[in-house]
N, C-alpha and C positions, 0 to 999 in steps of 0.2 A: 479525565472525563472520557468515557469511551461512548460513542454515538451507537453502536451496537451493544445493548444490554444483552447479558447472559444470566443464567439461573444464579450462576457462582457470585457475578458481581453484585446483581441485585441482593442476593443473600448477605454479602458482607455489608451491603447498605442497611438491612434490616437488623444487622448484629451491631452496627455502630452506634456508640453512645453519644453521637453529636447531637447537638441542640438542633442543627439543619443539616438535612442530607439533599443536596442538589444534584440532579442527574438530567440526562436528556430524554425527552419523550421519544420513544423508539418504535421502531416497526417489530415484527417478530420474526426477523431473520435469524437471531440468534436465541430466541427464547420462544417457548411454546405460548400460543395465545392465553391458555388456560392458566400458565403461570405468570405471565405478565399482569393479567387482570389482579392477580393477589399481589404482586410484588411492587405494582405502582404506588401502593399506599406506604412503602419504605421510605418514599422520597417526600420531604417538606415542599420541594419545588421541583418542576419537570421543565426544562427548557426545551422550547421547538427550535430544533435546528433548521437554519433555512436551507432550501434545497440547492442553493450555490455554493454551500460550503462542503468541500470534499476531503482536503487535506487535513492532516492532523495538526499541523501549526494553526490553520486557520480555525479549525474546531475549538482548539484550546483558546485561542484569541477571543472568539465569540462567547464561550464559557467564561472566562475571567472578565471580559468587559461587560457581561450581562450581571454577573455576581459582584463585581466591585461598581458597576454603574458609572464607569468612566472608561475612557481608550487608552489602549495600552500603549507605550512609547516605542515599541518595536514593531516595524511595518511587516517584516519578512524574517525568516531564517537566514542565517548567514554562515557559509563554511568557505574558509580560505584555502583555495587550490590553486596550484600552477595552471595558469591558462595554456592550452594546447589547441591546435587546430581541429575543429570537430571531425569526429571520425568513429564510425561503427554504429551498430543497431544494437540496444540491449534488450534482450527478452527474458523476463522472468515468469515462466509458465505455471508456478505453483501458487496455490489460494489458500488463505487461512482456513476457509471453510470450503471442504471438498465440493459442496454442491454450487459454489460460486465458479469453480473451474471450468476449463474448456477441454474437450477431448484432446488427447495427445497427437492423435493423428491430424486434426486440425491445426495444430501449431506446425507439424512438420509441413502441411500444405502451405501455410502461411510463409513460412521460411524459403520454401522453393519458389513461390510468387516473388517474394521480394528479392531472392538471389537473382531471378530473371530480369529484374529492372534497375538492380543498383550492383556496383561492385563493392559496396561497403561491407567490411567484415561483419557478420552478425554473431553476437556474443549471447551464449545460452547461459543463464546464471540461476543459482538459487543455493538453498541450504542443504544439509545433510539428508533431510526427508525426500528431497526431490532428485537425489542424484540418479536413481533407477530410472525415473520418468525421463528426465533429461537426456540420459544415454540412449534410451529408447528413441526419443524424438531425433537425436544426432544420427541414428542408425538409419532412419526413414528419410533423410534429407539427401537429395542429389545434388550437393553443391560442396564446394571446397572452400566457400565462404564462412562456413559454421565453425565457431570455435566454442566449446563447451568448457567454461570455467567454473562450473558448479564446484562448489567446495574447494576450489584450487586457489583462493585469494582471500586476502584480509579485508576486513571492514573498510579499512583505510585505502586500500588499492580499488576495492569495489566502488567506493564514493568518486574516487578519482576517474574511474573509467565512466561512471555515469555523467560525469561533470563534463565530459567532452565526446559524449554520444550524440549522434545527430537526431536519435528518436529512442525513447524509453517505452517497451510494451509490457504491462504487468497487472496482474491482480493484486500483487503485494503492495501495501500502503507505503511501506518504508521506500521502496523504489520511487514512488510517485512523490513522497516527501522530499526526497533528494533531488528528484527533477526539478520540482517547485523551487526549491532553494537555488537552483542554477538558472531559473528561468527559461527551461527549456522545452521542447516539445515532447509531451507524453501522451499515452493513450490509456486510459483507465477503463 
């Protein structure tokens, strides 16, 4: 279940031959209002997601607890990593939807600000689509604290890096889902 409905996901719900189709009541961030009005009828039940629910695990828990009408036995996700002394700040400038993003220059300014108040290494991360943007940010920063690891790490190593960071800044939900797993400070 995705809390941001799109025309494609709603279209698949419309094509499903299911007896019940359950989704979230959604805003129009991922789908135009004129389409949402039409595709709302594809759902036999639309759940109202509480405003306090932000992360994928909690969204899925809410969904299944609502549909099954019983609590789940899993309180939070768990990933077993080797504990380390917290070190470093992770920044993921990329955003799934471009309109959610922040200007690249503002990330450079933020990193310069952070570099002035901490000696923590600052890791810039992202996928192949963010490589050029993250390189641009790196070139705009006046600090030796910046380490651009965009596309230079495996998912396993990235999860470990997130697990022992002191702070995670991101638009990308996956980074926050991992930060939530490790009950660490993150800014969404």
